[in-house]
SETORBA-900287 format. One record per residue (C-alpha): residue in three letters; x, y, z. Coordinates in steps of 0.1 Angstrom, whole numbers, padded with zeros to 4 digits, always signed. Layout:
% SETORBA-900287
ALAXYZ
...
This chain:
% SETORBA-900287
MET+0270+0137-1286
ALA+0248+0119-1311
ASP+0264+0094-1333
ARG+0271+0107-1367
PRO+0250+0092-1394
GLN+0269+0066-1415
PRO+0269+0071-1453
ALA+0250+0045-1472
ARG+0271+0021-1491
ALA+0274+0033-1526
ALA+0258+0011-1552
ARG+0283-0012-1569
PRO+0285-0014-1606
ALA+0296-0050-1602
VAL+0283-0076-1577
LEU+0300-0108-1565
GLY+0287-0141-1578
ARG+0293-0176-1567
ASN+0327-0181-1551
GLN+0347-0206-1531
TYR+0382-0209-1518
GLY+0405-0235-1502
LYS+0437-0255-1505
ALA+0442-0276-1536
GLU+0462-0308-1539
THR+0474-0315-1504
ARG+0493-0348-1508
VAL+0490-0370-1478
VAL+0503-0406-1474
LYS+0491-0425-1444
VAL+0508-0457-1433
SER+0489-0481-1410
ARG+0508-0508-1392
ASP+0494-0541-1382
GLY+0525-0557-1367
ASP+0548-0563-1396
THR+0520-0559-1421
HIS+0517-0523-1434
HIS+0489-0506-1453
VAL+0492-0475-1474
ARG+0466-0449-1485
ASP+0480-0422-1508
LEU+0457-0393-1514
ASN+0457-0359-1532
VAL+0431-0338-1513
SER+0415-0305-1525
VAL+0392-0285-1502
ALA+0369-0258-1514
LEU+0348-0237-1489
ALA+0319-0214-1496
GLY+0297-0192-1474
ASP+0296-0157-1460
MET+0325-0144-1480
ASP+0312-0111-1495
GLU+0333-0087-1474
VAL+0366-0104-1480
HIS+0361-0098-1517
TYR+0347-0063-1514
SER+0370-0048-1487
GLY+0396-0074-1479
THR+0382-0081-1444
ASN+0394-0115-1434
THR+0371-0120-1404
HIS+0353-0150-1419
VAL+0383-0165-1437
LEU+0398-0197-1424
PRO+0433-0197-1439
THR+0439-0222-1466
ASP+0470-0232-1447
THR+0447-0243-1419
THR+0427-0265-1443
LYS+0460-0282-1453
ASN+0469-0288-1417
THR+0435-0302-1410
VAL+0440-0328-1438
TYR+0472-0340-1421
ALA+0458-0339-1386
PHE+0426-0359-1396
ALA+0447-0385-1414
LYS+0465-0392-1381
ARG+0435-0388-1358
TYR+0409-0408-1378
GLY+0430-0427-1403
ILE+0420-0431-1439
GLU+0394-0458-1442
SER+0385-0448-1478
PRO+0387-0416-1499
GLU+0349-0411-1494
ALA+0349-0417-1456
PHE+0379-0393-1452
ALA+0363-0366-1473
VAL+0330-0369-1452
HIS+0350-0363-1420
LEU+0367-0332-1435
ALA+0335-0317-1451
ARG+0315-0321-1419
HIS+0343-0305-1398
PHE+0346-0273-1418
THR+0309-0266-1419
ASP+0304-0276-1382
THR+0332-0255-1368
GLN+0331-0224-1390
GLU+0299-0204-1387
ALA+0307-0185-1419
ILE+0312-0217-1439
HIS+0279-0230-1453
ARG+0293-0255-1478
ALA+0324-0276-1480
ARG+0335-0296-1510
VAL+0363-0321-1507
ARG+0377-0337-1538
VAL+0401-0366-1535
GLU+0424-0386-1559
GLU+0438-0419-1546
TYR+0470-0435-1560
ALA+0470-0473-1554
TRP+0499-0493-1542
GLU+0504-0531-1544
ARG+0526-0553-1523
ILE+0559-0565-1537
ASP+0561-0603-1533
ALA+0598-0606-1523
PRO+0618-0616-1492
SER+0623-0589-1466
PRO+0658-0576-1460
ALA+0682-0596-1438
GLY+0683-0582-1402
TYR+0647-0567-1404
ALA+0636-0569-1368
LEU+0600-0579-1371
THR+0603-0606-1398
GLY+0638-0618-1391
GLY+0648-0613-1427
GLY+0641-0636-1456
THR+0604-0640-1449
PRO+0579-0624-1473
THR+0579-0586-1470
ARG+0548-0569-1459
HIS+0561-0534-1461
SER+0573-0530-1497
PHE+0550-0517-1524
VAL+0549-0508-1561
ARG+0526-0482-1576
ARG+0497-0498-1594
GLY+0496-0483-1629
ARG+0460-0487-1638
GLU+0433-0462-1629
THR+0433-0433-1605
ARG+0404-0434-1580
VAL+0386-0402-1574
ALA+0360-0390-1549
GLN+0341-0358-1541
VAL+0321-0351-1510
THR+0300-0319-1506
PHE+0282-0310-1473
ASP+0259-0281-1467
GLY+0254-0286-1430
GLU+0225-0310-1435
ARG+0230-0334-1464
PHE+0260-0350-1480
GLU+0264-0356-1517
VAL+0290-0383-1524
LEU+0305-0389-1558
GLY+0329-0417-1565
GLY+0348-0422-1597
LEU+0379-0429-1616
LYS+0401-0416-1644
ASP+0430-0430-1666
LEU+0414-0464-1670
VAL+0425-0475-1704
VAL+0406-0504-1720
MET+0407-0520-1754
ASN+0388-0547-1773
THR+0408-0560-1803
THR+0376-0573-1820
ALA+0338-0575-1814
SER+0335-0539-1826
GLU+0321-0524-1858
PHE+0314-0489-1871
TRP+0292-0485-1902
GLY+0259-0470-1914
TYR+0267-0435-1902
ALA+0257-0403-1918
LYS+0279-0391-1947
ASP+0284-0358-1965
ALA+0308-0343-1989
TYR+0336-0342-1963
THR+0333-0378-1951
THR+0364-0399-1958
LEU+0362-0425-1930
GLN+0357-0460-1943
GLU+0332-0483-1927
ASP+0348-0510-1905
TYR+0333-0543-1896
ASP+0361-0556-1874
ARG+0379-0528-1856
ILE+0398-0521-1824
LEU+0377-0502-1798
ALA+0398-0485-1772
THR+0391-0457-1747
GLU+0404-0441-1715
VAL+0375-0441-1691
SER+0367-0410-1669
ALA+0336-0416-1648
TRP+0319-0401-1618
TRP+0290-0418-1600
ARG+0266-0404-1574
HIS+0256-0424-1543
GLY+0221-0422-1530
TRP+0234-0419-1494
THR+0230-0384-1480
GLY+0237-0391-1443
SER+0202-0382-1433
ALA+0180-0401-1409
GLY+0210-0420-1395
ALA+0213-0442-1426
ALA+0244-0463-1427
ALA+0270-0453-1452
PRO+0279-0477-1480
ALA+0310-0498-1477
TRP+0330-0474-1499
ASP+0359-0496-1509
GLU+0337-0526-1517
SER+0313-0503-1537
TYR+0342-0489-1557
GLU+0358-0523-1565
GLN+0325-0538-1575
THR+0316-0508-1597
VAL+0349-0511-1615
ARG+0343-0548-1620
HIS+0309-0542-1636
LEU+0324-0514-1658
LEU+0350-0538-1672
ALA+0326-0567-1675
ALA+0302-0546-1696
PHE+0329-0532-1718
ALA+0343-0566-1725
GLY+0309-0583-1728
THR+0293-0559-1753
TYR+0295-0565-1790
SER+0298-0528-1799
LEU+0285-0510-1830
SER+0294-0477-1815
LEU+0313-0463-1784
GLN+0280-0448-1774
GLN+0265-0483-1771
SER+0293-0495-1750
LEU+0290-0464-1727
TYR+0253-0471-1721
ALA+0260-0508-1714
MET+0286-0499-1689
GLY+0264-0474-1671
ALA+0233-0496-1672
ARG+0252-0526-1657
VAL+0264-0504-1628
VAL+0229-0490-1621
GLU+0214-0525-1623
HIS+0239-0542-1600
ARG+0248-0515-1575
PRO+0217-0502-1557
GLU+0236-0476-1538
ILE+0244-0457-1571
GLU+0218-0434-1586
GLU+0236-0420-1617
ILE+0269-0424-1635
ARG+0285-0400-1660
PHE+0312-0409-1685
SER+0337-0392-1707
LEU+0351-0417-1732
PRO+0377-0405-1758
ASN+0378-0428-1787
LYS+0414-0438-1789
HIS+0415-0445-1826
HIS+0435-0474-1840
PHE+0437-0472-1878
ARG+0450-0501-1900
VAL+0482-0491-1917
ASP+0482-0491-1955
LEU+0508-0518-1963
GLN+0498-0522-2000
PRO+0529-0503-2012
PHE+0549-0532-1997
GLY+0528-0559-2013
LEU+0513-0568-1979
LYS+0476-0573-1970
ASN+0467-0559-1936
ASP+0433-0575-1927
ALA+0420-0577-1892
ALA+0413-0614-1895
ASP+0450-0621-1901
GLY+0462-0601-1872
ALA+0465-0565-1884
VAL+0491-0538-1878
TYR+0475-0505-1865
PHE+0485-0469-1861
ALA+0475-0457-1827
ALA+0464-0421-1832
ASP+0471-0396-1805
ARG+0448-0367-1816
PRO+0424-0356-1827
TYR+0400-0381-1811
GLY+0362-0385-1808
LEU+0349-0377-1774
ILE+0317-0395-1762
GLU+0300-0383-1731
ALA+0267-0392-1714
THR+0250-0398-1681
VAL+0231-0431-1673
LEU+0205-0428-1645
ARG+0184-0450-1624
ASP+0148-0447-1635
GLY+0133-0418-1615
ALA+0166-0403-1604
ASP+0177-0367-1610
ALA+0208-0359-1631
ARG+0229-0340-1606
ILE+0265-0347-1618
PRO+0276-0316-1637
ASP+0285-0321-1674
ASP+0319-0305-1668
MET+0329-0330-1642
THR+0342-0353-1669
ASN+0347-0333-1701
LEU+0377-0314-1714
């Protein structure tokens, strides 16, 4: 008996666009022990997978779907199997694994936040077996309350794109900043200022030139991150600023000029306004030169965003990686 002809799939009034799925915010803490000296890497890992996923959306067929619970388990297993050398190196392992082992997965994006810990300089507890008690502890830590390190690795089966970055890095110059000569209209009330506080909370992503092709050695990720942050801070502190835009460019330009592995860097810099309090009703002057008192405004705030590129490089970091 001949096979019955199958009806053609009816035309759909709506078609599926770009999509991805995965497990977000898997928190993994890896302790490495070197005798009585311990090391901690504390990560928040989000995995997003994309590929041949039309049918699961159209009909609910899960044939090509690797469960998100599996991606969570992979994060933990890889932390044990390979350790966590750096956020970037760990994300590279994961992204390659998902595209290499799942035929239907054509692209993997792994985004990582790292929370830093510093050692507590204090004697270890009495009776502690390895140190004997009383010697400096090598296993006690305090959360470092500065920036949060971030990384994102995307792999399409052939090339990696590695972004490093940070958020929550609050910086302030209490002088060496002015703001004047700006456009004015009928609604302008802001007074020009020739000695102001300049403060911001830096959110930045930077793209590495390394793609994993042709056997090229990967950068030393931790060193690259530490030196990039050092250059950001040095440029912020070393720039006599007439605008936050000028400081942003100086920070990006210094990174590009000093770190050859970085092709572009994108910033989002909220202007954390500090306004001098009007103390005239109390018979007090409040001049910056005398050590002023300021009101730190919460919101609204100016938001300055821009990308700084190496000459000849393509701008590939999406605008919405850093903005609100």
